[in-house]
C-alpha positions as CSV (number, residue, x, y, z in Angstrom):
1,M,-0.1,0.0,0.0
2,K,1.0,3.8,-0.7
3,N,0.1,6.3,1.5
4,I,-0.8,9.9,-0.2
5,T,-2.0,12.9,1.0
6,I,-4.9,14.7,-0.7
7,T,-6.4,18.1,-0.1
8,L,-10.3,18.5,0.1
9,D,-12.6,21.4,0.3
10,E,-14.8,21.2,3.4
11,E,-18.0,20.3,1.7
12,T,-16.0,17.3,0.2
13,A,-14.4,16.4,2.9
14,A,-17.4,16.3,4.7
15,W,-19.2,14.3,2.3
16,A,-16.5,11.8,2.5
17,R,-16.6,10.9,5.8
18,V,-20.6,10.7,6.2
19,H,-20.0,8.0,3.2
20,A,-16.8,6.6,4.7
21,A,-19.0,6.0,8.0
22,E,-22.0,4.5,6.4
23,R,-20.1,1.6,5.0
24,K,-18.1,1.2,8.5
25,L,-14.7,2.5,6.8
26,S,-12.0,4.7,7.7
27,L,-11.7,7.9,5.0
28,S,-8.4,6.6,3.7
29,R,-10.0,3.2,2.9
30,Y,-13.3,4.6,1.6
31,V,-11.1,7.3,-0.7
32,G,-9.4,4.2,-2.0
33,E,-12.0,1.9,-2.8
34,V,-13.5,5.0,-4.4
35,L,-10.5,5.4,-6.9
36,R,-10.2,1.8,-7.4
37,D,-13.7,1.6,-8.6
38,R,-13.0,4.4,-11.1
39,M,-10.3,2.3,-12.2
40,R,-11.8,-0.8,-12.8
41,G,-14.8,0.8,-14.4
42,T,-12.7,2.8,-16.7
43,R,-10.7,-0.2,-17.7
44,A,-13.9,-2.3,-18.7
45,Y,-14.8,0.5,-20.7
46,D,-11.6,0.6,-22.7
47,E,-11.7,-2.8,-23.1
48,A,-15.3,-3.1,-23.8
49,M,-14.7,-0.2,-26.7
50,R,-11.3,-1.9,-28.3
51,A,-13.2,-5.1,-28.6
52,V,-16.2,-3.4,-30.4
53,L,-14.0,-1.5,-32.5
54,S,-11.9,-4.4,-33.5
55,E,-14.9,-6.2,-35.3
56,K,-15.7,-5.9,-39.0
57,P,-18.1,-3.8,-40.0
58,M,-21.2,-6.1,-41.1
59,K,-22.6,-5.6,-44.5
60,L,-26.4,-4.7,-44.6
61,K,-29.0,-6.7,-46.1
62,G,-31.4,-5.4,-48.3
63,D,-32.2,-3.8,-51.6
64,Y,-31.2,-0.1,-51.1
65,P,-31.6,2.9,-53.6
66,S,-28.7,4.2,-55.6
67,R,-27.1,7.3,-54.5
68,D,-27.8,9.0,-57.5
69,S,-31.4,8.0,-57.4
70,L,-31.3,9.3,-53.8
71,H,-30.1,12.8,-55.1
72,E,-32.2,13.2,-58.6
73,R,-33.5,16.7,-58.7
74,S,-35.9,16.2,-61.6
75,R,-38.4,14.7,-58.8
76,L,-38.4,18.0,-56.8
77,R,-39.3,20.2,-59.9
C-alpha cells in the first residue's frame, strides 16, 4: 500500500466522511475503494470499446436505392 496526502474542500471532506462512516470504513480506505472502482470501470469501458472497434463492420442486407436516385433533382421540380 502507498500512503498519499490529498486536499479536499470542506464540503467534499464532510460528504466523504459521512459515506465512509455509513460503510463502516475509514476515510482513507473509502477514498481508496472509490478510486479503485473508478479505475476498474475505466478499464472495463476501454476493453469493451476496443473489442467493439476491433470487429469487422457487418454488411447490411436489403435492396437499397442508389445514391444517384436519392439525389435526383428532377422529382423536386
